[in-house]
N, C-alpha and C positions, 0 to 999 in steps of 0.2 A: 535491372528491371525483371530479368527472367528469374533470378533467384528469389527475390522477396515478393514479387507481385504477380508471379505466374504469367508473365508477359512473354512476348516474342522479341528476339533481337531486332533492333532498328537497323535498316541498311545504313552503312557508314556515311554515304553521301546524301542521305535523305534530309529534307528540310527539318524534320523533327530532331534528328541527331545533331545537325548543325546548330539548332536552337539550344539543345541541351548542352553542347560543348561551349557555346557562347555564354550560357548562364554560369557554368562552372568556372570559366575564365573570369567572368565578372566577380564571382564570389572570391576569387583568388587575388583580386586587385589589392596591392599593397602588402601582401603576405609573402614573406621570404620562404622559399622551399624548405621544408622541414620544421618550420616554426610551429610551435604548439599554441593554439588559440584558446584562451580561457572559455570553458563551457563546451568545447568541441568533443565529440565522442559520446559514449554512453555513460561515462562516469566511472568511478572506481570505489565502490563500497567494499568493506572488508568481508572476507568469507565468513560464513557461520561456523560455529564450533559444534553444530548439530546439522542434521539433514533438514532441508527446507520442508515445510509442512503444508501440503496443499489443502488440508482440511481447514487449517487456520487461514490460509490464503483465500479460500472461498468466503469466509466471514469478512475478511478485509475487503475483498472484491465487492461484496454486497454493500458495504459501508462507503467505499471510496470510488468505485469504478462503474457500477451498473447504471448510474444516471446517464452516462455518456455512451457506454459500450453495451448496454442492455443486459438482461439476465441471461440471454443465450449468446452473448459475445458478438452479436451481429452488427454493432456499430450503428451509425446514423447515416442513411443515404442522403445525398443532396436532393434527390427527387425519387421517391419510391416508384413513380411511374416511369422513370428513365434512369435505370441503374448505370447506364453508360456515362452518366455525368459524375460517377464516382461517389465517394463518401465524404461527408463533413467530419465524421469521426470514424476511423477505420475499424473494421471487424477484427476481433482478436482470435476468433476461431470460426470454423465453418468454411464453406466452399469459397468465399471471397476473401478469406484471411491470408496472411503470409503463409508460405509453404514450409514444409519441414526441412528445407535446405537453406532457409533464410537465416541471417544473423540473429534475428529475434527468436528463432527456434532454439537458440542456445540459452540455457538457464542463466548463465552468468551475464550475458549481454542483455537479456530482458530485465533481469533484476536491477542491473545498473541503470538502464534506461528508465525504468519505472521510478526508481529512487530520485533520479535527477529531473524528471519531467512530469510526473503524475502525482495526484490528479491535477486537473486544469488549475493553473495558477502557481504550481510548484516550479522551481528551477534549481539548478545545481547549488546555488548559494542558500536557497530556502526550501529544502525538501519538506514534503508534507507526510511522507511515509517514513517510518523508521527503517533501518537496515533490515531488520528481521521481517517487517511487513512486506518490504519489497521482494525479498527472497521468497517468502511464502506465497504472495500473489503470483509471482513468476512461476512457481511450481504448479499452482492451480491452473493457470492459463496454459502452460506447456502440456498438461495432461489432456487437453481438449483436442478433438479431431480437427485436422486441417488438411489442405491439399498435399499430395505427395509430389516432390520434385523428381521427375524421371531422370535416370542416370545417376542418382545420388550415390550409388555403390561405387562409382568411379571418382567421386568427389574427394578432393584433398582433405577437407575437414572430416569427412566420414571416416577416413582411414585413421585419423588422429583420435577419434572418439572411441575406438575399439580398445 
């Protein structure tokens, strides 16, 4: 929660943490440790033989994404009067989006997620974006401003990216 959602750590013994742990245990029911579940993860599209193109990604975003995520990437709030209720559709950039330390801030993760899950109605068996479109939209989204995760210079992944 702290990495992707700019949240604060939950106290280990808090009711919220206990509920979250119970939910994860429920999701694991009947799954053998290490078992790969179809559809789990962000997907695995092939790398491009060219650089991802954010200019083309902006065009694809306008066609396939802005109806839900808006022209400014702001998403759709559950209640504009009470932002504490969260979002029905998450922001992709701006103050309430995932931060630069989130997994989605990595081009490969976002491209794979977009290909397997977006736009609404797509899934890993029936993608609606081509591999190239997913890479290009991801490049466009990654160029937008988002919150900075403090301490990122000490992050394991930050060191790998250099």
